[in-house]
SEMITI-441731 format. One record per residue (C-alpha): residue number from 1; residue in one letter; x, y, z. Coordinates in steps of 0.5 Angstrom, whole numbers, plus 2048, in hexadecimal, padded with zeros to 3 digits. Example, Ala and Ser with C-alpha at 12.3 -4.5 7.8 and 13.67 -1.06 7.14 Angstrom:
[1 A [819 7F7 810]]
[2 S [81B 7FE 80E]]
This chain:
[1 M [8CE 8E7 895]]
[2 A [8CD 8E2 89B]]
[3 A [8CE 8E6 8A2]]
[4 P [8D5 8E5 8A5]]
[5 R [8D6 8E0 8AA]]
[6 I [8D9 8E1 8B1]]
[7 H [8DA 8DC 8B6]]
[8 L [8D8 8DE 8BD]]
[9 P [8D8 8D9 8C2]]
[10 Q [8D3 8DC 8C7]]
[11 P [8CB 8DB 8C9]]
[12 L [8C7 8E0 8C5]]
[13 Q [8C0 8E3 8C4]]
[14 A [8BC 8E7 8C0]]
[15 G [8BC 8EE 8C1]]
[16 Q [8C3 8EE 8C4]]
[17 T [8C8 8F3 8C3]]
[18 L [8CF 8F2 8C4]]
[19 A [8D6 8F4 8C3]]
[20 L [8DA 8EE 8BF]]
[21 P [8E0 8EC 8C2]]
[22 P [8E7 8EF 8BF]]
[23 E [8E8 8E9 8BA]]
[24 A [8E1 8E9 8B8]]
[25 A [8E1 8F1 8B7]]
[26 R [8E8 8F1 8B3]]
[27 H [8E5 8EC 8AE]]
[28 V [8DE 8F0 8AD]]
[29 Q [8E3 8F6 8AC]]
[30 V [8E7 8F3 8A7]]
[31 L [8E1 8F1 8A3]]
[32 R [8DF 8F8 8A3]]
[33 L [8D8 8F7 8A6]]
[34 Q [8D4 8FD 8A7]]
[35 P [8CE 8FF 8AC]]
[36 G [8C8 8FB 8AA]]
[37 D [8CC 8F6 8A6]]
[38 G [8CA 8EF 8A8]]
[39 L [8CE 8E9 8AA]]
[40 T [8CD 8E2 8AD]]
[41 L [8CF 8E0 8B4]]
[42 F [8D0 8D9 8B6]]
[43 G [8D3 8D5 8BC]]
[44 D [8CE 8D6 8C1]]
[45 P [8CF 8D0 8C6]]
[46 A [8C8 8CF 8C8]]
[47 R [8C4 8D0 8C2]]
[48 G [8C9 8CE 8BC]]
[49 G [8C6 8D0 8B5]]
[50 E [8C8 8D8 8B3]]
[51 W [8C6 8DF 8B5]]
[52 R [8C4 8E4 8B0]]
[53 A [8C7 8EB 8B2]]
[54 R [8C8 8F2 8B0]]
[55 V [8CE 8F7 8B1]]
[56 R [8CC 8FC 8B6]]
[57 S [8D2 900 8B6]]
[58 M [8D9 900 8B4]]
[59 G [8DF 904 8B8]]
[60 R [8E6 904 8B7]]
[61 R [8E7 8FD 8BB]]
[62 D [8E0 8FC 8BD]]
[63 V [8DA 8F8 8B9]]
[64 T [8D3 8F8 8BC]]
[65 V [8CE 8F3 8B9]]
[66 V [8C6 8F2 8BA]]
[67 I [8C4 8EB 8BA]]
[68 E [8BD 8EA 8B6]]
[69 A [8BB 8E3 8B6]]
[70 H [8BD 8DC 8B7]]
[71 A [8BD 8D6 8B1]]
[72 A [8BE 8CF 8B3]]
[73 V [8C2 8CD 8AD]]
[74 E [8C7 8C8 8AE]]
[75 R [8CC 8C5 8A8]]
[76 E [8D0 8C0 8AC]]
[77 P [8D0 8B9 8A9]]
[78 A [8CC 8B3 8AB]]
[79 R [8D2 8AF 8AD]]
[80 A [8D7 8B2 8B3]]
[81 V [8DE 8B1 8B1]]
[82 H [8E3 8B2 8B6]]
[83 L [8EB 8B2 8B3]]
[84 A [8F0 8B0 8B7]]
[85 V [8F7 8B2 8B3]]
[86 G [8FE 8B2 8B4]]
[87 M [900 8B9 8B3]]
[88 P [903 8BA 8AC]]
[89 A [908 8BF 8AC]]
[90 N [909 8C7 8AA]]
[91 E [902 8CA 8A7]]
[92 R [8FF 8C3 8A6]]
[93 M [8FB 8C3 8AC]]
[94 D [8F8 8CA 8AB]]
[95 W [8F6 8C8 8A4]]
[96 L [8F3 8C1 8A7]]
[97 V [8EF 8C4 8AC]]
[98 E [8EC 8C9 8A8]]
[99 K [8EA 8C4 8A2]]
[100 A [8E8 8BF 8A7]]
[101 T [8E3 8C5 8AA]]
[102 E [8E1 8C6 8A3]]
[103 I [8DF 8BF 8A2]]
[104 G [8DC 8BE 8A9]]
[105 V [8E0 8BB 8AE]]
[106 A [8DD 8BA 8B5]]
[107 S [8E4 8BB 8B9]]
[108 I [8EB 8BB 8B8]]
[109 Q [8F0 8B7 8BC]]
[110 P [8F7 8B9 8BB]]
[111 L [8FC 8B3 8BD]]
[112 L [903 8B2 8BE]]
[113 T [905 8AC 8BB]]
[114 A [90C 8A8 8BB]]
[115 R [90D 8AC 8B4]]
[116 T [90A 8B2 8B5]]
[117 V [90F 8B8 8B2]]
[118 L [90B 8BD 8B6]]
[119 R [90D 8BD 8BD]]
[120 L [908 8C1 8C2]]
[121 D [908 8C1 8C9]]
[122 G [906 8C6 8CF]]
[123 E [905 8CE 8CD]]
[124 R [907 8CD 8C6]]
[125 A [902 8C7 8C5]]
[126 A [8FC 8CB 8C8]]
[127 R [8FE 8D1 8C3]]
[128 K [8FD 8CD 8BD]]
[129 V [8F7 8CA 8C0]]
[130 A [8F4 8D1 8C1]]
[131 H [8F6 8D2 8BA]]
[132 W [8F3 8CC 8B7]]
[133 Q [8ED 8CE 8BA]]
[134 A [8EC 8D5 8B7]]
[135 V [8EE 8D2 8B0]]
[136 A [8E8 8CD 8B1]]
[137 A [8E3 8D3 8B3]]
[138 A [8E6 8D7 8AD]]
[139 A [8E4 8D1 8A9]]
[140 C [8DD 8D1 8AB]]
[141 E [8DC 8D8 8AA]]
[142 Q [8DE 8D6 8A3]]
[143 C [8DA 8D0 8A1]]
[144 G [8D4 8D1 8A5]]
[145 G [8D5 8CC 8AB]]
[146 N [8D2 8CE 8B1]]
[147 R [8D5 8C9 8B6]]
[148 V [8DD 8CA 8B6]]
[149 P [8E0 8C4 8B7]]
[150 T [8E4 8C3 8BE]]
[151 V [8EC 8C3 8BD]]
[152 H [8EE 8BF 8C3]]
[153 P [8F5 8C0 8C7]]
[154 V [8FB 8BC 8C4]]
[155 R [8FB 8B5 8C7]]
[156 P [900 8AF 8C6]]
[157 L [8FC 8A9 8C2]]
[158 A [8FD 8A4 8C8]]
[159 D [8FA 8A9 8CD]]
[160 W [8F4 8AB 8C8]]
[161 L [8F3 8A3 8C7]]
[162 A [8F2 8A2 8CF]]
[163 D [8ED 8A8 8D0]]
[164 P [8E6 8A4 8D1]]
[165 S [8E3 8AA 8CE]]
[166 R [8E5 8A9 8C7]]
[167 K [8E0 8A3 8C6]]
[168 A [8DB 8A9 8C7]]
[169 Q [8DD 8AB 8C0]]
[170 G [8DA 8A4 8BD]]
[171 A [8DE 89F 8B9]]
[172 G [8E5 89F 8B8]]
[173 V [8E9 89E 8B2]]
[174 W [8F0 8A0 8AF]]
[175 L [8F3 8A1 8A8]]
[176 S [8F8 89B 8A6]]
[177 L [8FC 89A 8A0]]
[178 A [8FC 892 8A2]]
[179 A [8F9 88D 89D]]
[180 G [8F2 88B 89F]]
[181 S [8F0 891 8A2]]
[182 V [8E9 892 8A1]]
[183 P [8E7 897 89C]]
[184 L [8E5 89D 89F]]
[185 P [8DF 89F 89B]]
[186 A [8DC 898 89C]]
[187 W [8DD 899 8A3]]
[188 A [8DA 8A0 8A3]]
[189 A [8D4 89D 89F]]
[190 A [8D3 897 8A4]]
[191 H [8D3 89B 8AB]]
[192 G [8CF 8A1 8AD]]
[193 G [8D0 8A5 8B3]]
[194 P [8D6 8A9 8B6]]
[195 C [8DD 8A7 8B5]]
[196 H [8E4 8A9 8B6]]
[197 V [8EA 8A8 8B1]]
[198 V [8F1 8A8 8B3]]
[199 L [8F7 8AA 8AE]]
[200 G [8FE 8AA 8AF]]
[201 P [903 8B0 8AD]]
[202 E [907 8B0 8A7]]
[203 G [90B 8AA 8A9]]
[204 G [905 8A6 8AA]]
[205 L [904 8A2 8B1]]
[206 T [909 89D 8B3]]
[207 E [907 895 8B4]]
[208 A [907 896 8BB]]
[209 E [902 89C 8BB]]
[210 E [8FD 898 8B6]]
[211 A [8FD 892 8BB]]
[212 A [8FB 897 8C0]]
[213 L [8F5 899 8BC]]
[214 A [8F3 892 8BB]]
[215 Q [8F4 891 8C2]]
[216 A [8EF 897 8C4]]
[217 G [8EA 894 8BF]]
[218 L [8EB 898 8B9]]
[219 G [8EB 895 8B2]]
[220 P [8EF 896 8AC]]
[221 L [8EC 89A 8A6]]
[222 G [8F0 89B 89F]]
[223 L [8EF 8A0 89A]]
[224 G [8F2 89D 894]]
[225 A [8F8 89B 891]]
[226 R [8FB 8A2 891]]
[227 T [8FF 8A5 896]]
[228 L [8FC 8AC 898]]
[229 R [8FF 8B1 89C]]
[230 S [8FD 8B1 8A3]]
[231 E [8F8 8B7 8A3]]
[232 T [8F6 8B5 89C]]
[233 A [8F4 8AE 89F]]
[234 A [8F0 8B2 8A5]]
[235 L [8EC 8B6 8A0]]
[236 A [8EB 8B0 89B]]
[237 A [8E8 8AC 8A1]]
[238 L [8E4 8B1 8A4]]
[239 S [8E1 8B3 89E]]
[240 L [8DF 8AB 89D]]
[241 L [8DD 8AA 8A4]]
[242 V [8D9 8B1 8A4]]
[243 W [8D5 8B0 89E]]
[244 T [8D4 8A9 89D]]
[245 Q [8CD 8A6 8A0]]
[246 P [8CD 89F 8A3]]
[247 S [8C9 89A 89F]]
[248 S [8C3 897 8A2]]
[249 G [8C3 890 8A5]]
[250 P [8C9 88D 8AA]]
[251 S [8D0 88E 8A8]]
[252 A [8D4 888 8A4]]
[253 I [8DB 88B 8A6]]
[254 T [8DE 889 8AC]]
[255 D [8E5 88D 8AE]]
[256 G [8E5 88D 8B6]]
[257 S [8E4 894 8B7]]
[258 V [8E0 896 8BD]]
């Protein structure tokens, strides 16, 4: 049986003895680990990878572990894909963050669009983002990923498009139902490198928002004839972009994306 994985975002070193933070300690206690049991720690911002460790002592609230050795193991996709999504309502955003993390998303940008049902701002938005970040960390504990994707603060679509740092995420595209959109599988096979993909909420993007995306240099891509829920479309697009290896040679597809 594989050792339980615990997200611990701090520098570690072999031979170190440390007390786990309260949330991590509760996780170990729920798993009913005992002194001498092994576990895997990940989240070291300096070295990445993961650390082999063992439980040294268990208290009613405290858990102490000993760090044994580092393994330079990474399980991230070759292509970094950043999702910018009009937030779906209810628990669907939780589900989207969890499943996108399992597939290998690089980051998630929650967006406020004209048709977004879930309206967040201020302290409520900050609490939601912290919750989604914890969902992503828990998903990495389960799936074996050692790089927890960043869930960015909630932003209006227009503000995000105007941010110059967005282009550092590579080529930009958005999912469209319009006839004549470039099929996403073909685009993924023709383009290498990182990218960011925009998806609308349940009601989709407005014509004005699609015009703004095009003005910002993003190109429309299609997933086929069926109309998918926003969270389903996000995962379908992410899976195709993450796992499709670009073909060699120059691309014959032109879509206007940056």
